[in-house]
PyMOL Python script that loads the backbone (N, CA, C, O; Angstrom):
from pymol import cmd

cmd.read_pdbstr("""\
ATOM      1  N   UNK A   1      -1.696   8.032 -42.675  1.00  0.00           N
ATOM      2  CA  UNK A   1      -2.307   6.718 -42.665  1.00  0.00           C
ATOM      3  C   UNK A   1      -1.371   5.770 -41.912  1.00  0.00           C
ATOM      4  O   UNK A   1      -0.171   5.731 -42.186  1.00  0.00           O
ATOM      5  N   UNK A   2      -1.912   5.021 -40.980  1.00  0.00           N
ATOM      6  CA  UNK A   2      -1.084   4.085 -40.224  1.00  0.00           C
ATOM      7  C   UNK A   2      -1.379   2.675 -40.677  1.00  0.00           C
ATOM      8  O   UNK A   2      -2.500   2.334 -41.053  1.00  0.00           O
ATOM      9  N   UNK A   3      -0.366   1.892 -40.630  1.00  0.00           N
ATOM     10  CA  UNK A   3      -0.514   0.481 -40.978  1.00  0.00           C
ATOM     11  C   UNK A   3      -0.824  -0.303 -39.713  1.00  0.00           C
ATOM     12  O   UNK A   3      -0.183  -0.116 -38.678  1.00  0.00           O
ATOM     13  N   UNK A   4      -1.811  -1.182 -39.808  1.00  0.00           N
ATOM     14  CA  UNK A   4      -2.208  -1.975 -38.658  1.00  0.00           C
ATOM     15  C   UNK A   4      -2.187  -3.434 -39.069  1.00  0.00           C
ATOM     16  O   UNK A   4      -2.783  -3.824 -40.074  1.00  0.00           O
ATOM     17  N   UNK A   5      -1.503  -4.220 -38.288  1.00  0.00           N
ATOM     18  CA  UNK A   5      -1.482  -5.653 -38.531  1.00  0.00           C
ATOM     19  C   UNK A   5      -2.838  -6.210 -38.112  1.00  0.00           C
ATOM     20  O   UNK A   5      -3.222  -6.109 -36.947  1.00  0.00           O
ATOM     21  N   UNK A   6      -3.556  -6.795 -39.056  1.00  0.00           N
ATOM     22  CA  UNK A   6      -4.887  -7.298 -38.752  1.00  0.00           C
ATOM     23  C   UNK A   6      -4.853  -8.423 -37.733  1.00  0.00           C
ATOM     24  O   UNK A   6      -5.759  -8.533 -36.907  1.00  0.00           O
ATOM     25  N   UNK A   7      -3.835  -9.253 -37.776  1.00  0.00           N
ATOM     26  CA  UNK A   7      -3.751 -10.354 -36.817  1.00  0.00           C
ATOM     27  C   UNK A   7      -3.528  -9.806 -35.408  1.00  0.00           C
ATOM     28  O   UNK A   7      -4.093 -10.321 -34.444  1.00  0.00           O
ATOM     29  N   UNK A   8      -2.709  -8.767 -35.287  1.00  0.00           N
ATOM     30  CA  UNK A   8      -2.481  -8.176 -33.968  1.00  0.00           C
ATOM     31  C   UNK A   8      -3.741  -7.483 -33.461  1.00  0.00           C
ATOM     32  O   UNK A   8      -4.054  -7.557 -32.272  1.00  0.00           O
ATOM     33  N   UNK A   9      -4.460  -6.817 -34.346  1.00  0.00           N
ATOM     34  CA  UNK A   9      -5.699  -6.151 -33.946  1.00  0.00           C
ATOM     35  C   UNK A   9      -6.723  -7.185 -33.509  1.00  0.00           C
ATOM     36  O   UNK A   9      -7.422  -6.976 -32.518  1.00  0.00           O
ATOM     37  N   UNK A  10      -6.826  -8.285 -34.223  1.00  0.00           N
ATOM     38  CA  UNK A  10      -7.776  -9.349 -33.884  1.00  0.00           C
ATOM     39  C   UNK A  10      -7.417  -9.969 -32.534  1.00  0.00           C
ATOM     40  O   UNK A  10      -8.296 -10.233 -31.713  1.00  0.00           O
ATOM     41  N   UNK A  11      -6.115 -10.201 -32.308  1.00  0.00           N
ATOM     42  CA  UNK A  11      -5.672 -10.774 -31.043  1.00  0.00           C
ATOM     43  C   UNK A  11      -5.940  -9.802 -29.891  1.00  0.00           C
ATOM     44  O   UNK A  11      -6.342 -10.231 -28.810  1.00  0.00           O
ATOM     45  N   UNK A  12      -5.724  -8.513 -30.104  1.00  0.00           N
ATOM     46  CA  UNK A  12      -5.965  -7.525 -29.062  1.00  0.00           C
ATOM     47  C   UNK A  12      -7.450  -7.469 -28.721  1.00  0.00           C
ATOM     48  O   UNK A  12      -7.818  -7.368 -27.551  1.00  0.00           O
ATOM     49  N   UNK A  13      -8.303  -7.535 -29.740  1.00  0.00           N
ATOM     50  CA  UNK A  13      -9.745  -7.511 -29.501  1.00  0.00           C
ATOM     51  C   UNK A  13     -10.176  -8.761 -28.734  1.00  0.00           C
ATOM     52  O   UNK A  13     -11.002  -8.675 -27.826  1.00  0.00           O
ATOM     53  N   UNK A  14      -9.624  -9.919 -29.090  1.00  0.00           N
ATOM     54  CA  UNK A  14      -9.945 -11.164 -28.394  1.00  0.00           C
ATOM     55  C   UNK A  14      -9.463 -11.108 -26.945  1.00  0.00           C
ATOM     56  O   UNK A  14     -10.150 -11.586 -26.043  1.00  0.00           O
ATOM     57  N   UNK A  15      -8.295 -10.529 -26.724  1.00  0.00           N
ATOM     58  CA  UNK A  15      -7.758 -10.424 -25.369  1.00  0.00           C
ATOM     59  C   UNK A  15      -8.642  -9.521 -24.505  1.00  0.00           C
ATOM     60  O   UNK A  15      -8.874  -9.813 -23.332  1.00  0.00           O
ATOM     61  N   UNK A  16      -9.129  -8.433 -25.085  1.00  0.00           N
ATOM     62  CA  UNK A  16     -10.012  -7.523 -24.355  1.00  0.00           C
ATOM     63  C   UNK A  16     -11.321  -8.224 -24.006  1.00  0.00           C
ATOM     64  O   UNK A  16     -11.849  -8.046 -22.908  1.00  0.00           O
ATOM     65  N   UNK A  17     -11.845  -9.017 -24.936  1.00  0.00           N
ATOM     66  CA  UNK A  17     -13.087  -9.753 -24.675  1.00  0.00           C
ATOM     67  C   UNK A  17     -12.868 -10.781 -23.567  1.00  0.00           C
ATOM     68  O   UNK A  17     -13.732 -10.964 -22.710  1.00  0.00           O
ATOM     69  N   UNK A  18     -11.719 -11.452 -23.581  1.00  0.00           N
ATOM     70  CA  UNK A  18     -11.407 -12.430 -22.534  1.00  0.00           C
ATOM     71  C   UNK A  18     -11.303 -11.757 -21.170  1.00  0.00           C
ATOM     72  O   UNK A  18     -11.760 -12.312 -20.171  1.00  0.00           O
ATOM     73  N   UNK A  19     -10.708 -10.571 -21.118  1.00  0.00           N
ATOM     74  CA  UNK A  19     -10.601  -9.854 -19.851  1.00  0.00           C
ATOM     75  C   UNK A  19     -11.980  -9.458 -19.333  1.00  0.00           C
ATOM     76  O   UNK A  19     -12.237  -9.526 -18.131  1.00  0.00           O
ATOM     77  N   UNK A  20     -12.861  -9.049 -20.231  1.00  0.00           N
ATOM     78  CA  UNK A  20     -14.214  -8.680 -19.819  1.00  0.00           C
ATOM     79  C   UNK A  20     -14.952  -9.902 -19.278  1.00  0.00           C
ATOM     80  O   UNK A  20     -15.649  -9.804 -18.268  1.00  0.00           O
ATOM     81  N   UNK A  21     -14.807 -11.046 -19.934  1.00  0.00           N
ATOM     82  CA  UNK A  21     -15.445 -12.282 -19.477  1.00  0.00           C
ATOM     83  C   UNK A  21     -14.886 -12.691 -18.118  1.00  0.00           C
ATOM     84  O   UNK A  21     -15.635 -13.147 -17.254  1.00  0.00           O
ATOM     85  N   UNK A  22     -13.590 -12.535 -17.925  1.00  0.00           N
ATOM     86  CA  UNK A  22     -12.971 -12.885 -16.649  1.00  0.00           C
ATOM     87  C   UNK A  22     -13.506 -11.992 -15.528  1.00  0.00           C
ATOM     88  O   UNK A  22     -13.721 -12.462 -14.411  1.00  0.00           O
ATOM     89  N   UNK A  23     -13.717 -10.730 -15.819  1.00  0.00           N
ATOM     90  CA  UNK A  23     -14.257  -9.820 -14.815  1.00  0.00           C
ATOM     91  C   UNK A  23     -15.673 -10.232 -14.420  1.00  0.00           C
ATOM     92  O   UNK A  23     -16.024 -10.206 -13.240  1.00  0.00           O
ATOM     93  N   UNK A  24     -16.489 -10.615 -15.412  1.00  0.00           N
ATOM     94  CA  UNK A  24     -17.843 -11.080 -15.116  1.00  0.00           C
ATOM     95  C   UNK A  24     -17.800 -12.351 -14.275  1.00  0.00           C
ATOM     96  O   UNK A  24     -18.591 -12.498 -13.343  1.00  0.00           O
ATOM     97  N   UNK A  25     -16.899 -13.263 -14.585  1.00  0.00           N
ATOM     98  CA  UNK A  25     -16.782 -14.512 -13.835  1.00  0.00           C
ATOM     99  C   UNK A  25     -16.331 -14.264 -12.398  1.00  0.00           C
ATOM    100  O   UNK A  25     -16.786 -14.941 -11.476  1.00  0.00           O
ATOM    101  N   UNK A  26     -15.437 -13.295 -12.207  1.00  0.00           N
ATOM    102  CA  UNK A  26     -14.997 -12.975 -10.848  1.00  0.00           C
ATOM    103  C   UNK A  26     -16.170 -12.496 -10.014  1.00  0.00           C
ATOM    104  O   UNK A  26     -16.268 -12.822  -8.831  1.00  0.00           O
ATOM    105  N   UNK A  27     -17.059 -11.728 -10.620  1.00  0.00           N
ATOM    106  CA  UNK A  27     -18.231 -11.243  -9.891  1.00  0.00           C
ATOM    107  C   UNK A  27     -19.176 -12.401  -9.601  1.00  0.00           C
ATOM    108  O   UNK A  27     -19.696 -12.511  -8.491  1.00  0.00           O
ATOM    109  N   UNK A  28     -19.404 -13.263 -10.585  1.00  0.00           N
ATOM    110  CA  UNK A  28     -20.383 -14.336 -10.434  1.00  0.00           C
ATOM    111  C   UNK A  28     -19.890 -15.457  -9.525  1.00  0.00           C
ATOM    112  O   UNK A  28     -20.653 -15.971  -8.707  1.00  0.00           O
ATOM    113  N   UNK A  29     -18.641 -15.836  -9.659  1.00  0.00           N
ATOM    114  CA  UNK A  29     -18.139 -17.013  -8.959  1.00  0.00           C
ATOM    115  C   UNK A  29     -17.112 -16.710  -7.886  1.00  0.00           C
ATOM    116  O   UNK A  29     -16.671 -17.620  -7.185  1.00  0.00           O
ATOM    117  N   UNK A  30     -16.730 -15.479  -7.743  1.00  0.00           N
ATOM    118  CA  UNK A  30     -15.660 -15.130  -6.814  1.00  0.00           C
ATOM    119  C   UNK A  30     -16.157 -14.788  -5.431  1.00  0.00           C
ATOM    120  O   UNK A  30     -15.724 -13.798  -4.842  1.00  0.00           O
ATOM    121  N   UNK A  31     -17.057 -15.590  -4.905  1.00  0.00           N
ATOM    122  CA  UNK A  31     -17.581 -15.334  -3.569  1.00  0.00           C
ATOM    123  C   UNK A  31     -16.881 -16.236  -2.566  1.00  0.00           C
ATOM    124  O   UNK A  31     -16.436 -17.335  -2.899  1.00  0.00           O
ATOM    125  N   UNK A  32     -16.792 -15.759  -1.345  1.00  0.00           N
ATOM    126  CA  UNK A  32     -16.159 -16.556  -0.302  1.00  0.00           C
ATOM    127  C   UNK A  32     -17.101 -17.665   0.138  1.00  0.00           C
ATOM    128  O   UNK A  32     -18.286 -17.659  -0.196  1.00  0.00           O
ATOM    129  N   UNK A  33     -16.570 -18.602   0.879  1.00  0.00           N
ATOM    130  CA  UNK A  33     -17.373 -19.725   1.367  1.00  0.00           C
ATOM    131  C   UNK A  33     -18.488 -19.219   2.281  1.00  0.00           C
ATOM    132  O   UNK A  33     -19.610 -19.724   2.234  1.00  0.00           O
ATOM    133  N   UNK A  34     -18.181 -18.226   3.106  1.00  0.00           N
ATOM    134  CA  UNK A  34     -19.177 -17.673   4.016  1.00  0.00           C
ATOM    135  C   UNK A  34     -20.303 -16.981   3.249  1.00  0.00           C
ATOM    136  O   UNK A  34     -21.471 -17.096   3.617  1.00  0.00           O
ATOM    137  N   UNK A  35     -19.951 -16.269   2.191  1.00  0.00           N
ATOM    138  CA  UNK A  35     -20.975 -15.604   1.383  1.00  0.00           C
ATOM    139  C   UNK A  35     -21.886 -16.624   0.710  1.00  0.00           C
ATOM    140  O   UNK A  35     -23.100 -16.430   0.641  1.00  0.00           O
ATOM    141  N   UNK A  36     -21.301 -17.705   0.215  1.00  0.00           N
ATOM    142  CA  UNK A  36     -22.096 -18.759  -0.418  1.00  0.00           C
ATOM    143  C   UNK A  36     -23.023 -19.419   0.600  1.00  0.00           C
ATOM    144  O   UNK A  36     -24.185 -19.693   0.300  1.00  0.00           O
ATOM    145  N   UNK A  37     -22.511 -19.675   1.801  1.00  0.00           N
ATOM    146  CA  UNK A  37     -23.319 -20.306   2.846  1.00  0.00           C
ATOM    147  C   UNK A  37     -24.464 -19.389   3.259  1.00  0.00           C
ATOM    148  O   UNK A  37     -25.588 -19.848   3.458  1.00  0.00           O
ATOM    149  N   UNK A  38     -24.186 -18.113   3.387  1.00  0.00           N
ATOM    150  CA  UNK A  38     -25.238 -17.159   3.757  1.00  0.00           C
ATOM    151  C   UNK A  38     -26.319 -17.090   2.675  1.00  0.00           C
ATOM    152  O   UNK A  38     -27.508 -17.048   2.988  1.00  0.00           O
ATOM    153  N   UNK A  39     -25.912 -17.079   1.416  1.00  0.00           N
ATOM    154  CA  UNK A  39     -26.885 -17.029   0.324  1.00  0.00           C
ATOM    155  C   UNK A  39     -27.758 -18.288   0.322  1.00  0.00           C
ATOM    156  O   UNK A  39     -28.966 -18.209   0.100  1.00  0.00           O
ATOM    157  N   UNK A  40     -27.145 -19.439   0.567  1.00  0.00           N
ATOM    158  CA  UNK A  40     -27.917 -20.681   0.603  1.00  0.00           C
ATOM    159  C   UNK A  40     -28.870 -20.682   1.798  1.00  0.00           C
ATOM    160  O   UNK A  40     -30.011 -21.128   1.674  1.00  0.00           O
ATOM    161  N   UNK A  41     -28.422 -20.193   2.943  1.00  0.00           N
ATOM    162  CA  UNK A  41     -29.272 -20.132   4.131  1.00  0.00           C
ATOM    163  C   UNK A  41     -30.454 -19.196   3.891  1.00  0.00           C
ATOM    164  O   UNK A  41     -31.581 -19.500   4.284  1.00  0.00           O
ATOM    165  N   UNK A  42     -30.200 -18.069   3.253  1.00  0.00           N
ATOM    166  CA  UNK A  42     -31.287 -17.140   2.942  1.00  0.00           C
ATOM    167  C   UNK A  42     -32.297 -17.775   1.999  1.00  0.00           C
ATOM    168  O   UNK A  42     -33.504 -17.620   2.180  1.00  0.00           O
ATOM    169  N   UNK A  43     -31.802 -18.492   0.991  1.00  0.00           N
ATOM    170  CA  UNK A  43     -32.692 -19.136   0.026  1.00  0.00           C
ATOM    171  C   UNK A  43     -33.531 -20.215   0.700  1.00  0.00           C
ATOM    172  O   UNK A  43     -34.729 -20.320   0.435  1.00  0.00           O
ATOM    173  N   UNK A  44     -32.916 -21.019   1.569  1.00  0.00           N
ATOM    174  CA  UNK A  44     -33.674 -22.079   2.230  1.00  0.00           C
ATOM    175  C   UNK A  44     -34.673 -21.486   3.229  1.00  0.00           C
ATOM    176  O   UNK A  44     -35.776 -22.009   3.381  1.00  0.00           O
ATOM    177  N   UNK A  45     -34.293 -20.395   3.913  1.00  0.00           N
ATOM    178  CA  UNK A  45     -35.212 -19.741   4.832  1.00  0.00           C
ATOM    179  C   UNK A  45     -36.422 -19.203   4.070  1.00  0.00           C
ATOM    180  O   UNK A  45     -37.555 -19.328   4.534  1.00  0.00           O
ATOM    181  N   UNK A  46     -36.188 -18.614   2.919  1.00  0.00           N
ATOM    182  CA  UNK A  46     -37.279 -18.091   2.102  1.00  0.00           C
ATOM    183  C   UNK A  46     -38.179 -19.224   1.621  1.00  0.00           C
ATOM    184  O   UNK A  46     -39.403 -19.086   1.629  1.00  0.00           O
ATOM    185  N   UNK A  47     -37.589 -20.336   1.205  1.00  0.00           N
ATOM    186  CA  UNK A  47     -38.377 -21.478   0.736  1.00  0.00           C
ATOM    187  C   UNK A  47     -39.230 -22.042   1.871  1.00  0.00           C
ATOM    188  O   UNK A  47     -40.402 -22.354   1.661  1.00  0.00           O
ATOM    189  N   UNK A  48     -38.661 -22.176   3.068  1.00  0.00           N
ATOM    190  CA  UNK A  48     -39.431 -22.681   4.205  1.00  0.00           C
ATOM    191  C   UNK A  48     -40.573 -21.735   4.559  1.00  0.00           C
ATOM    192  O   UNK A  48     -41.682 -22.167   4.873  1.00  0.00           O
ATOM    193  N   UNK A  49     -40.284 -20.446   4.503  1.00  0.00           N
ATOM    194  CA  UNK A  49     -41.297 -19.447   4.812  1.00  0.00           C
ATOM    195  C   UNK A  49     -42.466 -19.546   3.831  1.00  0.00           C
ATOM    196  O   UNK A  49     -43.629 -19.510   4.234  1.00  0.00           O
ATOM    197  N   UNK A  50     -42.147 -19.671   2.537  1.00  0.00           N
ATOM    198  CA  UNK A  50     -43.195 -19.774   1.531  1.00  0.00           C
ATOM    199  C   UNK A  50     -43.963 -21.084   1.657  1.00  0.00           C
ATOM    200  O   UNK A  50     -45.180 -21.110   1.473  1.00  0.00           O
ATOM    201  N   UNK A  51     -43.264 -22.169   1.967  1.00  0.00           N
ATOM    202  CA  UNK A  51     -43.942 -23.458   2.136  1.00  0.00           C
ATOM    203  C   UNK A  51     -44.894 -23.420   3.324  1.00  0.00           C
ATOM    204  O   UNK A  51     -45.937 -24.073   3.303  1.00  0.00           O
ATOM    205  N   UNK A  52     -44.548 -22.671   4.344  1.00  0.00           N
ATOM    206  CA  UNK A  52     -45.415 -22.558   5.512  1.00  0.00           C
ATOM    207  C   UNK A  52     -46.686 -21.781   5.195  1.00  0.00           C
ATOM    208  O   UNK A  52     -47.711 -21.975   5.850  1.00  0.00           O
ATOM    209  N   UNK A  53     -46.630 -20.910   4.205  1.00  0.00           N
ATOM    210  CA  UNK A  53     -47.789 -20.112   3.835  1.00  0.00           C
ATOM    211  C   UNK A  53     -48.669 -20.802   2.795  1.00  0.00           C
ATOM    212  O   UNK A  53     -49.746 -20.302   2.471  1.00  0.00           O
ATOM    213  N   UNK A  54     -48.231 -21.931   2.276  1.00  0.00           N
ATOM    214  CA  UNK A  54     -48.948 -22.612   1.207  1.00  0.00           C
ATOM    215  C   UNK A  54     -50.262 -23.193   1.739  1.00  0.00           C
ATOM    216  O   UNK A  54     -50.297 -23.773   2.824  1.00  0.00           O
ATOM    217  N   UNK A  55     -51.325 -23.033   0.977  1.00  0.00           N
ATOM    218  CA  UNK A  55     -52.633 -23.569   1.331  1.00  0.00           C
ATOM    219  C   UNK A  55     -52.826 -24.910   0.622  1.00  0.00           C
ATOM    220  O   UNK A  55     -52.708 -25.000  -0.600  1.00  0.00           O
ATOM    221  N   UNK A  56     -53.116 -25.919   1.383  1.00  0.00           N
ATOM    222  CA  UNK A  56     -53.342 -27.235   0.805  1.00  0.00           C
ATOM    223  C   UNK A  56     -54.849 -27.408   0.567  1.00  0.00           C
ATOM    224  O   UNK A  56     -55.648 -27.071   1.442  1.00  0.00           O
ATOM    225  N   UNK A  57     -55.246 -27.924  -0.591  1.00  0.00           N
ATOM    226  CA  UNK A  57     -56.673 -28.102  -0.868  1.00  0.00           C
ATOM    227  C   UNK A  57     -57.259 -29.278  -0.107  1.00  0.00           C
ATOM    228  O   UNK A  57     -58.450 -29.562  -0.231  1.00  0.00           O
TER     229      UNK A  57
END
""", "prot")
cmd.dss("prot")
cmd.show_as("cartoon", "prot")
cmd.util.cbc("prot")
cmd.orient("prot")
């Protein structure tokens, strides 16, 4: 039987959760300026394309 400090186990679990959250944030927000600009250009191009296809009553 091993003795485990509950406070150390809790801190280790919290640290692992923080690392996982940081990894998700790097994926979501860690894009270069060029990648962000390209994504915005694609979104605006798609919006313009759809607006051009819209039928007005």
